C-alpha positions in Angstrom: 203.9 27.0 -3.2 200.3 25.3 -2.6 200.1 22.8 0.3 198.9 19.4 -0.6 195.8 18.3 -0.4 194.0 16.4 2.2 194.2 12.9 2.7 190.6 11.2 1.4 189.2 8.4 2.6 187.4 7.2 -0.7 184.7 8.4 -0.9 185.6 11.9 -1.5 185.7 13.5 1.9 188.7 14.7 4.1 190.1 11.6 6.3 187.9 11.3 9.3 185.1 13.9 8.2 182.5 10.6 6.6 179.2 9.7 7.8 179.5 8.9 10.8 182.6 9.9 11.3 182.9 10.8 15.6 184.4 14.2 14.5 180.8 15.0 12.6 178.7 13.2 15.0 181.1 15.5 18.0 179.5 18.5 16.0 176.4 17.0 15.7 175.8 16.7 18.8 177.2 20.6 19.8 175.3 22.0 17.6 172.0 20.5 19.5 173.1 21.2 22.4 173.6 25.3 21.3 170.4 24.6 19.8 168.2 23.3 22.8 170.4 26.3 24.8 168.9 29.3 24.2 165.3 27.0 23.4 165.6 26.6 19.6 164.1 22.7 19.3 164.4 20.2 16.5 161.3 20.7 13.9 163.3 17.5 12.1 163.1 15.2 15.8 158.9 16.7 16.3 158.7 15.0 12.5 160.3 11.6 13.8 158.6 12.0 16.4 154.9 12.6 14.9 155.1 9.0 12.7 157.1 6.9 15.4 154.0 7.9 17.7 151.6 9.5 16.1 151.5 8.2 12.8 148.9 8.7 10.4 147.9 11.7 12.3 148.3 15.6 11.1 151.8 17.6 11.4 152.3 21.2 12.0 154.2 23.0 9.4 157.9 24.1 9.9 156.4 28.3 10.3 153.2 26.5 13.0 155.4 24.0 14.2 157.8 27.8 15.2 154.9 30.2 16.2 154.1 27.6 18.6 157.1 27.5 20.3 157.9 30.6 20.2 155.5 31.5 22.2 155.9 28.7 24.7 158.5 30.4 25.3 157.9 33.8 25.7 154.9 33.5 26.3 152.0 35.6 24.3 148.8 34.8 22.8 145.5 32.8 24.1 145.3 36.0 26.5 148.4 35.1 28.4 150.4 37.9 29.4 153.4 38.6 27.6 157.6 38.1 29.2 161.1 37.2 28.7 161.8 34.6 31.2 
């Protein structure tokens, strides 16, 4: 016996999970909080900030951004002593 399909909101998504739904917003907020707790800043946030406050200036690639954030968090490079905390 198959369960009945989930009701839809007219956009082809399950009810309550469409764009802008409170449940989806809460999920994004929780995911962002976890990333910030472990020190993984968002490249998308960086890009939005650079476009808003420094238009026309060069931006780091994702790889350069990740490397720079890792060095800032854990040390190393530029003659600094490596550390974990």
